[in-house]
mmCIF file of the N, C-alpha and C atoms, coordinates in Angstrom:
data_MODEL
# 
_entry.id   MODEL 
# 
loop_
_atom_site.group_PDB 
_atom_site.id 
_atom_site.type_symbol 
_atom_site.label_atom_id 
_atom_site.label_alt_id 
_atom_site.label_comp_id 
_atom_site.label_asym_id 
_atom_site.label_entity_id 
_atom_site.label_seq_id 
_atom_site.pdbx_PDB_ins_code 
_atom_site.Cartn_x 
_atom_site.Cartn_y 
_atom_site.Cartn_z 
_atom_site.occupancy 
_atom_site.B_iso_or_equiv 
_atom_site.pdbx_formal_charge 
_atom_site.auth_seq_id 
_atom_site.auth_comp_id 
_atom_site.auth_asym_id 
_atom_site.auth_atom_id 
_atom_site.pdbx_PDB_model_num 
ATOM 1   N N  . MET A 1 1  ? 28.151 -59.254 115.312 1.00 0.00 ? 1  MET A N  1 
ATOM 2   C CA . MET A 1 1  ? 28.910 -58.539 114.303 1.00 0.00 ? 1  MET A CA 1 
ATOM 3   C C  . MET A 1 1  ? 29.840 -59.543 113.613 1.00 0.00 ? 1  MET A C  1 
ATOM 4   N N  . ASN A 1 2  ? 29.811 -59.579 112.271 1.00 0.00 ? 2  ASN A N  1 
ATOM 5   C CA . ASN A 1 2  ? 30.677 -60.531 111.572 1.00 0.00 ? 2  ASN A CA 1 
ATOM 6   C C  . ASN A 1 2  ? 32.082 -59.951 111.387 1.00 0.00 ? 2  ASN A C  1 
ATOM 7   N N  . HIS A 1 3  ? 32.981 -60.784 110.885 1.00 0.00 ? 3  HIS A N  1 
ATOM 8   C CA . HIS A 1 3  ? 34.387 -60.389 110.753 1.00 0.00 ? 3  HIS A CA 1 
ATOM 9   C C  . HIS A 1 3  ? 34.570 -59.203 109.812 1.00 0.00 ? 3  HIS A C  1 
ATOM 10  N N  . LEU A 1 4  ? 33.833 -59.158 108.720 1.00 0.00 ? 4  LEU A N  1 
ATOM 11  C CA . LEU A 1 4  ? 33.989 -58.063 107.763 1.00 0.00 ? 4  LEU A CA 1 
ATOM 12  C C  . LEU A 1 4  ? 33.582 -56.723 108.354 1.00 0.00 ? 4  LEU A C  1 
ATOM 13  N N  . GLN A 1 5  ? 32.627 -56.727 109.249 1.00 0.00 ? 5  GLN A N  1 
ATOM 14  C CA . GLN A 1 5  ? 32.209 -55.474 109.873 1.00 0.00 ? 5  GLN A CA 1 
ATOM 15  C C  . GLN A 1 5  ? 33.259 -54.960 110.851 1.00 0.00 ? 5  GLN A C  1 
ATOM 16  N N  . ARG A 1 6  ? 34.117 -55.841 111.336 1.00 0.00 ? 6  ARG A N  1 
ATOM 17  C CA . ARG A 1 6  ? 35.156 -55.427 112.284 1.00 0.00 ? 6  ARG A CA 1 
ATOM 18  C C  . ARG A 1 6  ? 36.451 -55.017 111.605 1.00 0.00 ? 6  ARG A C  1 
ATOM 19  N N  . LEU A 1 7  ? 36.581 -55.208 110.291 1.00 0.00 ? 7  LEU A N  1 
ATOM 20  C CA . LEU A 1 7  ? 37.828 -54.886 109.603 1.00 0.00 ? 7  LEU A CA 1 
ATOM 21  C C  . LEU A 1 7  ? 38.290 -53.449 109.818 1.00 0.00 ? 7  LEU A C  1 
ATOM 22  N N  . PRO A 1 8  ? 37.426 -52.460 109.719 1.00 0.00 ? 8  PRO A N  1 
ATOM 23  C CA . PRO A 1 8  ? 37.909 -51.097 109.949 1.00 0.00 ? 8  PRO A CA 1 
ATOM 24  C C  . PRO A 1 8  ? 38.494 -50.916 111.344 1.00 0.00 ? 8  PRO A C  1 
ATOM 25  N N  . ALA A 1 9  ? 38.003 -51.647 112.318 1.00 0.00 ? 9  ALA A N  1 
ATOM 26  C CA . ALA A 1 9  ? 38.546 -51.547 113.668 1.00 0.00 ? 9  ALA A CA 1 
ATOM 27  C C  . ALA A 1 9  ? 39.962 -52.115 113.729 1.00 0.00 ? 9  ALA A C  1 
ATOM 28  N N  . LEU A 1 10 ? 40.245 -53.108 112.892 1.00 0.00 ? 10 LEU A N  1 
ATOM 29  C CA . LEU A 1 10 ? 41.588 -53.681 112.860 1.00 0.00 ? 10 LEU A CA 1 
ATOM 30  C C  . LEU A 1 10 ? 42.585 -52.744 112.197 1.00 0.00 ? 10 LEU A C  1 
ATOM 31  N N  . SER A 1 11 ? 42.126 -51.983 111.232 1.00 0.00 ? 11 SER A N  1 
ATOM 32  C CA . SER A 1 11 ? 42.994 -51.084 110.484 1.00 0.00 ? 11 SER A CA 1 
ATOM 33  C C  . SER A 1 11 ? 42.238 -49.790 110.200 1.00 0.00 ? 11 SER A C  1 
ATOM 34  N N  . PRO A 1 12 ? 42.176 -48.883 111.157 1.00 0.00 ? 12 PRO A N  1 
ATOM 35  C CA . PRO A 1 12 ? 41.342 -47.690 111.009 1.00 0.00 ? 12 PRO A CA 1 
ATOM 36  C C  . PRO A 1 12 ? 41.748 -46.763 109.868 1.00 0.00 ? 12 PRO A C  1 
ATOM 37  N N  . ALA A 1 13 ? 43.015 -46.779 109.461 1.00 0.00 ? 13 ALA A N  1 
ATOM 38  C CA . ALA A 1 13 ? 43.457 -45.876 108.393 1.00 0.00 ? 13 ALA A CA 1 
ATOM 39  C C  . ALA A 1 13 ? 43.202 -46.445 107.004 1.00 0.00 ? 13 ALA A C  1 
ATOM 40  N N  . THR A 1 14 ? 42.802 -47.706 106.919 1.00 0.00 ? 14 THR A N  1 
ATOM 41  C CA . THR A 1 14 ? 42.603 -48.364 105.633 1.00 0.00 ? 14 THR A CA 1 
ATOM 42  C C  . THR A 1 14 ? 41.128 -48.668 105.415 1.00 0.00 ? 14 THR A C  1 
ATOM 43  N N  . PRO A 1 15 ? 40.571 -48.230 104.277 1.00 0.00 ? 15 PRO A N  1 
ATOM 44  C CA . PRO A 1 15 ? 39.175 -48.584 103.982 1.00 0.00 ? 15 PRO A CA 1 
ATOM 45  C C  . PRO A 1 15 ? 39.017 -50.102 103.876 1.00 0.00 ? 15 PRO A C  1 
ATOM 46  N N  . ARG A 1 16 ? 37.833 -50.575 104.177 1.00 0.00 ? 16 ARG A N  1 
ATOM 47  C CA . ARG A 1 16 ? 37.556 -52.016 104.173 1.00 0.00 ? 16 ARG A CA 1 
ATOM 48  C C  . ARG A 1 16 ? 37.889 -52.650 102.827 1.00 0.00 ? 16 ARG A C  1 
ATOM 49  N N  . SER A 1 17 ? 37.483 -52.016 101.715 1.00 0.00 ? 17 SER A N  1 
ATOM 50  C CA . SER A 1 17 ? 37.737 -52.600 100.391 1.00 0.00 ? 17 SER A CA 1 
ATOM 51  C C  . SER A 1 17 ? 39.236 -52.684 100.105 1.00 0.00 ? 17 SER A C  1 
ATOM 52  N N  . ALA A 1 18 ? 40.005 -51.678 100.497 1.00 0.00 ? 18 ALA A N  1 
ATOM 53  C CA . ALA A 1 18 ? 41.455 -51.706 100.286 1.00 0.00 ? 18 ALA A CA 1 
ATOM 54  C C  . ALA A 1 18 ? 42.097 -52.799 101.130 1.00 0.00 ? 18 ALA A C  1 
ATOM 55  N N  . PHE A 1 19 ? 41.602 -52.964 102.340 1.00 0.00 ? 19 PHE A N  1 
ATOM 56  C CA . PHE A 1 19 ? 42.120 -54.003 103.234 1.00 0.00 ? 19 PHE A CA 1 
ATOM 57  C C  . PHE A 1 19 ? 41.877 -55.386 102.635 1.00 0.00 ? 19 PHE A C  1 
ATOM 58  N N  . ILE A 1 20 ? 40.662 -55.624 102.149 1.00 0.00 ? 20 ILE A N  1 
ATOM 59  C CA . ILE A 1 20 ? 40.310 -56.922 101.563 1.00 0.00 ? 20 ILE A CA 1 
ATOM 60  C C  . ILE A 1 20 ? 41.132 -57.172 100.304 1.00 0.00 ? 20 ILE A C  1 
ATOM 61  N N  . LEU A 1 21 ? 41.272 -56.159 99.453  1.00 0.00 ? 21 LEU A N  1 
ATOM 62  C CA . LEU A 1 21 ? 42.064 -56.300 98.233  1.00 0.00 ? 21 LEU A CA 1 
ATOM 63  C C  . LEU A 1 21 ? 43.517 -56.617 98.569  1.00 0.00 ? 21 LEU A C  1 
ATOM 64  N N  . ASP A 1 22 ? 44.081 -55.904 99.518  1.00 0.00 ? 22 ASP A N  1 
ATOM 65  C CA . ASP A 1 22 ? 45.472 -56.120 99.917  1.00 0.00 ? 22 ASP A CA 1 
ATOM 66  C C  . ASP A 1 22 ? 45.688 -57.546 100.419 1.00 0.00 ? 22 ASP A C  1 
ATOM 67  N N  . LYS A 1 23 ? 44.798 -58.016 101.261 1.00 0.00 ? 23 LYS A N  1 
ATOM 68  C CA . LYS A 1 23 ? 44.932 -59.372 101.803 1.00 0.00 ? 23 LYS A CA 1 
ATOM 69  C C  . LYS A 1 23 ? 44.735 -60.430 100.718 1.00 0.00 ? 23 LYS A C  1 
ATOM 70  N N  . GLY A 1 24 ? 43.813 -60.176 99.798  1.00 0.00 ? 24 GLY A N  1 
ATOM 71  C CA . GLY A 1 24 ? 43.588 -61.114 98.693  1.00 0.00 ? 24 GLY A CA 1 
ATOM 72  C C  . GLY A 1 24 ? 44.800 -61.206 97.780  1.00 0.00 ? 24 GLY A C  1 
ATOM 73  N N  . LEU A 1 25 ? 45.410 -60.068 97.467  1.00 0.00 ? 25 LEU A N  1 
ATOM 74  C CA . LEU A 1 25 ? 46.606 -60.064 96.628  1.00 0.00 ? 25 LEU A CA 1 
ATOM 75  C C  . LEU A 1 25 ? 47.775 -60.756 97.327  1.00 0.00 ? 25 LEU A C  1 
ATOM 76  N N  . ALA A 1 26 ? 47.906 -60.547 98.622  1.00 0.00 ? 26 ALA A N  1 
ATOM 77  C CA . ALA A 1 26 ? 48.976 -61.205 99.380  1.00 0.00 ? 26 ALA A CA 1 
ATOM 78  C C  . ALA A 1 26 ? 48.791 -62.722 99.363  1.00 0.00 ? 26 ALA A C  1 
ATOM 79  N N  . ALA A 1 27 ? 47.557 -63.179 99.531  1.00 0.00 ? 27 ALA A N  1 
ATOM 80  C CA . ALA A 1 27 ? 47.281 -64.620 99.507  1.00 0.00 ? 27 ALA A CA 1 
ATOM 81  C C  . ALA A 1 27 ? 47.555 -65.199 98.118  1.00 0.00 ? 27 ALA A C  1 
ATOM 82  N N  . ALA A 1 28 ? 47.183 -64.470 97.071  1.00 0.00 ? 28 ALA A N  1 
ATOM 83  C CA . ALA A 1 28 ? 47.437 -64.939 95.704  1.00 0.00 ? 28 ALA A CA 1 
ATOM 84  C C  . ALA A 1 28 ? 48.934 -65.020 95.433  1.00 0.00 ? 28 ALA A C  1 
ATOM 85  N N  . ALA A 1 29 ? 49.689 -64.023 95.863  1.00 0.00 ? 29 ALA A N  1 
ATOM 86  C CA . ALA A 1 29 ? 51.140 -64.032 95.663  1.00 0.00 ? 29 ALA A CA 1 
ATOM 87  C C  . ALA A 1 29 ? 51.778 -65.214 96.384  1.00 0.00 ? 29 ALA A C  1 
ATOM 88  N N  . GLU A 1 30 ? 51.316 -65.495 97.581  1.00 0.00 ? 30 GLU A N  1 
ATOM 89  C CA . GLU A 1 30 ? 51.849 -66.625 98.346  1.00 0.00 ? 30 GLU A CA 1 
ATOM 90  C C  . GLU A 1 30 ? 51.524 -67.948 97.659  1.00 0.00 ? 30 GLU A C  1 
ATOM 91  N N  . THR A 1 31 ? 50.315 -68.064 97.138  1.00 0.00 ? 31 THR A N  1 
ATOM 92  C CA . THR A 1 31 ? 49.908 -69.286 96.442  1.00 0.00 ? 31 THR A CA 1 
ATOM 93  C C  . THR A 1 31 ? 50.762 -69.500 95.200  1.00 0.00 ? 31 THR A C  1 
ATOM 94  N N  . LEU A 1 32 ? 50.967 -68.444 94.412  1.00 0.00 ? 32 LEU A N  1 
ATOM 95  C CA . LEU A 1 32 ? 51.766 -68.571 93.196  1.00 0.00 ? 32 LEU A CA 1 
ATOM 96  C C  . LEU A 1 32 ? 53.227 -68.858 93.513  1.00 0.00 ? 32 LEU A C  1 
ATOM 97  N N  . ALA A 1 33 ? 53.745 -68.306 94.590  1.00 0.00 ? 33 ALA A N  1 
ATOM 98  C CA . ALA A 1 33 ? 55.140 -68.542 94.964  1.00 0.00 ? 33 ALA A CA 1 
ATOM 99  C C  . ALA A 1 33 ? 55.372 -70.003 95.321  1.00 0.00 ? 33 ALA A C  1 
ATOM 100 N N  . ASP A 1 34 ? 54.353 -70.675 95.789  1.00 0.00 ? 34 ASP A N  1 
ATOM 101 C CA . ASP A 1 34 ? 54.473 -72.082 96.174  1.00 0.00 ? 34 ASP A CA 1 
ATOM 102 C C  . ASP A 1 34 ? 54.353 -73.037 94.990  1.00 0.00 ? 34 ASP A C  1 
ATOM 103 N N  . ARG A 1 35 ? 53.918 -72.534 93.850  1.00 0.00 ? 35 ARG A N  1 
ATOM 104 C CA . ARG A 1 35 ? 53.739 -73.405 92.690  1.00 0.00 ? 35 ARG A CA 1 
ATOM 105 C C  . ARG A 1 35 ? 55.078 -73.757 92.072  1.00 0.00 ? 35 ARG A C  1 
ATOM 106 N N  . ARG A 1 36 ? 55.214 -74.976 91.642  1.00 0.00 ? 36 ARG A N  1 
ATOM 107 C CA . ARG A 1 36 ? 56.444 -75.439 91.002  1.00 0.00 ? 36 ARG A CA 1 
ATOM 108 C C  . ARG A 1 36 ? 56.247 -75.631 89.498  1.00 0.00 ? 36 ARG A C  1 
ATOM 109 N N  . GLU A 1 37 ? 55.016 -75.804 89.078  1.00 0.00 ? 37 GLU A N  1 
ATOM 110 C CA . GLU A 1 37 ? 54.719 -76.030 87.668  1.00 0.00 ? 37 GLU A CA 1 
ATOM 111 C C  . GLU A 1 37 ? 53.684 -75.026 87.194  1.00 0.00 ? 37 GLU A C  1 
ATOM 112 N N  . PHE A 1 38 ? 53.917 -74.500 86.002  1.00 0.00 ? 38 PHE A N  1 
ATOM 113 C CA . PHE A 1 38 ? 52.975 -73.590 85.378  1.00 0.00 ? 38 PHE A CA 1 
ATOM 114 C C  . PHE A 1 38 ? 52.659 -74.155 83.997  1.00 0.00 ? 38 PHE A C  1 
ATOM 115 N N  . PRO A 1 39 ? 51.554 -74.873 83.867  1.00 0.00 ? 39 PRO A N  1 
ATOM 116 C CA . PRO A 1 39 ? 51.237 -75.477 82.573  1.00 0.00 ? 39 PRO A CA 1 
ATOM 117 C C  . PRO A 1 39 ? 51.007 -74.408 81.506  1.00 0.00 ? 39 PRO A C  1 
ATOM 118 N N  . LEU A 1 40 ? 51.642 -74.594 80.344  1.00 0.00 ? 40 LEU A N  1 
ATOM 119 C CA . LEU A 1 40 ? 51.525 -73.657 79.232  1.00 0.00 ? 40 LEU A CA 1 
ATOM 120 C C  . LEU A 1 40 ? 51.117 -74.408 77.978  1.00 0.00 ? 40 LEU A C  1 
ATOM 121 N N  . SER A 1 41 ? 50.387 -73.719 77.122  1.00 0.00 ? 41 SER A N  1 
ATOM 122 C CA . SER A 1 41 ? 50.093 -74.286 75.808  1.00 0.00 ? 41 SER A CA 1 
ATOM 123 C C  . SER A 1 41 ? 51.385 -74.214 74.987  1.00 0.00 ? 41 SER A C  1 
ATOM 124 N N  . ALA A 1 42 ? 51.401 -74.869 73.844  1.00 0.00 ? 42 ALA A N  1 
ATOM 125 C CA . ALA A 1 42 ? 52.591 -74.843 72.986  1.00 0.00 ? 42 ALA A CA 1 
ATOM 126 C C  . ALA A 1 42 ? 52.920 -73.407 72.579  1.00 0.00 ? 42 ALA A C  1 
ATOM 127 N N  . ARG A 1 43 ? 51.899 -72.640 72.285  1.00 0.00 ? 43 ARG A N  1 
ATOM 128 C CA . ARG A 1 43 ? 52.101 -71.238 71.876  1.00 0.00 ? 43 ARG A CA 1 
ATOM 129 C C  . ARG A 1 43 ? 52.676 -70.414 73.032  1.00 0.00 ? 43 ARG A C  1 
ATOM 130 N N  . GLN A 1 44 ? 52.141 -70.590 74.221  1.00 0.00 ? 44 GLN A N  1 
ATOM 131 C CA . GLN A 1 44 ? 52.647 -69.865 75.386  1.00 0.00 ? 44 GLN A CA 1 
ATOM 132 C C  . GLN A 1 44 ? 54.083 -70.278 75.700  1.00 0.00 ? 44 GLN A C  1 
ATOM 133 N N  . TYR A 1 45 ? 54.365 -71.569 75.563  1.00 0.00 ? 45 TYR A N  1 
ATOM 134 C CA . TYR A 1 45 ? 55.718 -72.060 75.828  1.00 0.00 ? 45 TYR A CA 1 
ATOM 135 C C  . TYR A 1 45 ? 56.708 -71.456 74.834  1.00 0.00 ? 45 TYR A C  1 
ATOM 136 N N  . ASP A 1 46 ? 56.326 -71.419 73.558  1.00 0.00 ? 46 ASP A N  1 
ATOM 137 C CA . ASP A 1 46 ? 57.203 -70.836 72.538  1.00 0.00 ? 46 ASP A CA 1 
ATOM 138 C C  . ASP A 1 46 ? 57.474 -69.364 72.827  1.00 0.00 ? 46 ASP A C  1 
ATOM 139 N N  . ALA A 1 47 ? 56.453 -68.632 73.257  1.00 0.00 ? 47 ALA A N  1 
ATOM 140 C CA . ALA A 1 47 ? 56.629 -67.217 73.599  1.00 0.00 ? 47 ALA A CA 1 
ATOM 141 C C  . ALA A 1 47 ? 57.543 -67.067 74.814  1.00 0.00 ? 47 ALA A C  1 
ATOM 142 N N  . PHE A 1 48 ? 57.402 -67.954 75.777  1.00 0.00 ? 48 PHE A N  1 
ATOM 143 C CA . PHE A 1 48 ? 58.246 -67.928 76.976  1.00 0.00 ? 48 PHE A CA 1 
ATOM 144 C C  . PHE A 1 48 ? 59.708 -68.182 76.613  1.00 0.00 ? 48 PHE A C  1 
ATOM 145 N N  . VAL A 1 49 ? 59.952 -69.201 75.800  1.00 0.00 ? 49 VAL A N  1 
ATOM 146 C CA . VAL A 1 49 ? 61.316 -69.532 75.389  1.00 0.00 ? 49 VAL A CA 1 
ATOM 147 C C  . VAL A 1 49 ? 61.910 -68.390 74.565  1.00 0.00 ? 49 VAL A C  1 
ATOM 148 N N  . ALA A 1 50 ? 61.109 -67.787 73.697  1.00 0.00 ? 50 ALA A N  1 
ATOM 149 C CA . ALA A 1 50 ? 61.599 -66.661 72.895  1.00 0.00 ? 50 ALA A CA 1 
ATOM 150 C C  . ALA A 1 50 ? 61.999 -65.492 73.791  1.00 0.00 ? 50 ALA A C  1 
ATOM 151 N N  . ALA A 1 51 ? 61.226 -65.245 74.832  1.00 0.00 ? 51 ALA A N  1 
ATOM 152 C CA . ALA A 1 51 ? 61.559 -64.162 75.766  1.00 0.00 ? 51 ALA A CA 1 
ATOM 153 C C  . ALA A 1 51 ? 62.854 -64.474 76.509  1.00 0.00 ? 51 ALA A C  1 
ATOM 154 N N  . LEU A 1 52 ? 63.057 -65.728 76.874  1.00 0.00 ? 52 LEU A N  1 
ATOM 155 C CA . LEU A 1 52 ? 64.301 -66.111 77.554  1.00 0.00 ? 52 LEU A CA 1 
ATOM 156 C C  . LEU A 1 52 ? 65.509 -66.001 76.628  1.00 0.00 ? 52 LEU A C  1 
ATOM 157 N N  . ASP A 1 53 ? 65.309 -66.338 75.353  1.00 0.00 ? 53 ASP A N  1 
ATOM 158 C CA . ASP A 1 53 ? 66.411 -66.332 74.390  1.00 0.00 ? 53 ASP A CA 1 
ATOM 159 C C  . ASP A 1 53 ? 66.714 -64.946 73.832  1.00 0.00 ? 53 ASP A C  1 
ATOM 160 N N  . ALA A 1 54 ? 65.811 -64.010 73.990  1.00 0.00 ? 54 ALA A N  1 
ATOM 161 C CA . ALA A 1 54 ? 66.001 -62.662 73.443  1.00 0.00 ? 54 ALA A CA 1 
ATOM 162 C C  . ALA A 1 54 ? 67.165 -61.971 74.152  1.00 0.00 ? 54 ALA A C  1 
ATOM 163 N N  . PRO A 1 55 ? 67.902 -61.139 73.413  1.00 0.00 ? 55 PRO A N  1 
ATOM 164 C CA . PRO A 1 55 ? 68.996 -60.408 74.068  1.00 0.00 ? 55 PRO A CA 1 
ATOM 165 C C  . PRO A 1 55 ? 68.438 -59.461 75.127  1.00 0.00 ? 55 PRO A C  1 
ATOM 166 N N  . SER A 1 56 ? 69.230 -59.267 76.157  1.00 0.00 ? 56 SER A N  1 
ATOM 167 C CA . SER A 1 56 ? 68.770 -58.377 77.227  1.00 0.00 ? 56 SER A CA 1 
ATOM 168 C C  . SER A 1 56 ? 68.826 -56.928 76.759  1.00 0.00 ? 56 SER A C  1 
ATOM 169 N N  . LYS A 1 57 ? 68.010 -56.108 77.381  1.00 0.00 ? 57 LYS A N  1 
ATOM 170 C CA . LYS A 1 57 ? 67.988 -54.684 77.059  1.00 0.00 ? 57 LYS A CA 1 
ATOM 171 C C  . LYS A 1 57 ? 69.204 -54.016 77.681  1.00 0.00 ? 57 LYS A C  1 
ATOM 172 N N  . SER A 1 58 ? 69.691 -53.004 77.016  1.00 0.00 ? 58 SER A N  1 
ATOM 173 C CA . SER A 1 58 ? 70.796 -52.227 77.565  1.00 0.00 ? 58 SER A CA 1 
ATOM 174 C C  . SER A 1 58 ? 70.290 -51.411 78.746  1.00 0.00 ? 58 SER A C  1 
ATOM 175 N N  . ARG A 1 59 ? 70.997 -51.483 79.838  1.00 0.00 ? 59 ARG A N  1 
ATOM 176 C CA . ARG A 1 59 ? 70.632 -50.737 81.043  1.00 0.00 ? 59 ARG A CA 1 
ATOM 177 C C  . ARG A 1 59 ? 71.876 -49.993 81.535  1.00 0.00 ? 59 ARG A C  1 
ATOM 178 N N  . PRO A 1 60 ? 72.162 -48.830 80.906  1.00 0.00 ? 60 PRO A N  1 
ATOM 179 C CA . PRO A 1 60 ? 73.383 -48.089 81.232  1.00 0.00 ? 60 PRO A CA 1 
ATOM 180 C C  . PRO A 1 60 ? 73.503 -47.713 82.706  1.00 0.00 ? 60 PRO A C  1 
ATOM 181 N N  . ARG A 1 61 ? 72.416 -47.306 83.322  1.00 0.00 ? 61 ARG A N  1 
ATOM 182 C CA . ARG A 1 61 ? 72.486 -46.915 84.736  1.00 0.00 ? 61 ARG A CA 1 
ATOM 183 C C  . ARG A 1 61 ? 72.845 -48.107 85.617  1.00 0.00 ? 61 ARG A C  1 
ATOM 184 N N  . LEU A 1 62 ? 72.288 -49.276 85.297  1.00 0.00 ? 62 LEU A N  1 
ATOM 185 C CA . LEU A 1 62 ? 72.608 -50.479 86.066  1.00 0.00 ? 62 LEU A CA 1 
ATOM 186 C C  . LEU A 1 62 ? 74.071 -50.873 85.850  1.00 0.00 ? 62 LEU A C  1 
ATOM 187 N N  . GLU A 1 63 ? 74.537 -50.798 84.602  1.00 0.00 ? 63 GLU A N  1 
ATOM 188 C CA . GLU A 1 63 ? 75.935 -51.115 84.315  1.00 0.00 ? 63 GLU A CA 1 
ATOM 189 C C  . GLU A 1 63 ? 76.868 -50.189 85.095  1.00 0.00 ? 63 GLU A C  1 
ATOM 190 N N  . ARG A 1 64 ? 76.554 -48.905 85.111  1.00 0.00 ? 64 ARG A N  1 
ATOM 191 C CA . ARG A 1 64 ? 77.364 -47.929 85.838  1.00 0.00 ? 64 ARG A CA 1 
ATOM 192 C C  . ARG A 1 64 ? 77.368 -48.250 87.335  1.00 0.00 ? 64 ARG A C  1 
ATOM 193 N N  . LEU A 1 65 ? 76.203 -48.586 87.864  1.00 0.00 ? 65 LEU A N  1 
ATOM 194 C CA . LEU A 1 65 ? 76.100 -48.922 89.280  1.00 0.00 ? 65 LEU A CA 1 
ATOM 195 C C  . LEU A 1 65 ? 76.960 -50.138 89.627  1.00 0.00 ? 65 LEU A C  1 
ATOM 196 N N  . LEU A 1 66 ? 76.904 -51.161 88.788  1.00 0.00 ? 66 LEU A N  1 
ATOM 197 C CA . LEU A 1 66 ? 77.648 -52.386 89.067  1.00 0.00 ? 66 LEU A CA 1 
ATOM 198 C C  . LEU A 1 66 ? 79.157 -52.212 88.896  1.00 0.00 ? 66 LEU A C  1 
ATOM 199 N N  . LYS A 1 67 ? 79.568 -51.225 88.104  1.00 0.00 ? 67 LYS A N  1 
ATOM 200 C CA . LYS A 1 67 ? 80.998 -50.968 87.905  1.00 0.00 ? 67 LYS A CA 1 
ATOM 201 C C  . LYS A 1 67 ? 81.572 -50.039 88.969  1.00 0.00 ? 67 LYS A C  1 
ATOM 202 N N  . THR A 1 68 ? 80.711 -49.349 89.692  1.00 0.00 ? 68 THR A N  1 
ATOM 203 C CA . THR A 1 68 ? 81.161 -48.428 90.734  1.00 0.00 ? 68 THR A CA 1 
ATOM 204 C C  . THR A 1 68 ? 81.560 -49.219 91.975  1.00 0.00 ? 68 THR A C  1 
ATOM 205 N N  . PRO A 1 69 ? 82.768 -48.957 92.507  1.00 0.00 ? 69 PRO A N  1 
ATOM 206 C CA . PRO A 1 69 ? 83.179 -49.679 93.718  1.00 0.00 ? 69 PRO A CA 1 
ATOM 207 C C  . PRO A 1 69 ? 82.230 -49.405 94.887  1.00 0.00 ? 69 PRO A C  1 
ATOM 208 N N  . SER A 1 70 ? 81.982 -50.421 95.661  1.00 0.00 ? 70 SER A N  1 
ATOM 209 C CA . SER A 1 70 ? 81.118 -50.300 96.829  1.00 0.00 ? 70 SER A CA 1 
ATOM 210 C C  . SER A 1 70 ? 81.859 -49.583 97.950  1.00 0.00 ? 70 SER A C  1 
ATOM 211 N N  . VAL A 1 71 ? 81.135 -48.934 98.827  1.00 0.00 ? 71 VAL A N  1 
ATOM 212 C CA . VAL A 1 71 ? 81.758 -48.297 99.986  1.00 0.00 ? 71 VAL A CA 1 
ATOM 213 C C  . VAL A 1 71 ? 82.342 -49.349 100.919 1.00 0.00 ? 71 VAL A C  1 
ATOM 214 N N  . LEU A 1 72 ? 81.932 -50.595 100.756 1.00 0.00 ? 72 LEU A N  1 
ATOM 215 C CA . LEU A 1 72 ? 82.430 -51.676 101.600 1.00 0.00 ? 72 LEU A CA 1 
ATOM 216 C C  . LEU A 1 72 ? 83.710 -52.301 101.055 1.00 0.00 ? 72 LEU A C  1 
ATOM 217 N N  . GLU A 1 73 ? 84.086 -51.927 99.836  1.00 0.00 ? 73 GLU A N  1 
ATOM 218 C CA . GLU A 1 73 ? 85.301 -52.508 99.233  1.00 0.00 ? 73 GLU A CA 1 
ATOM 219 C C  . GLU A 1 73 ? 86.533 -51.782 99.705  1.00 0.00 ? 73 GLU A C  1 
# 
């Protein structure tokens, strides 16, 4: 019996395809988190810089939350 046939035994509540997808996404996230450089074309770089320079969106609920004293204060 190969490893893929045993996957349901490792996680009986999760279908095999969901298990494989979950593990693949976790591995991809870990790989991307380790990257230090993301090469961009000039157009992609300009779009990235424009997004960084754009004014932030108003977030009234977040502002209210941050202005409310913490129970620890």
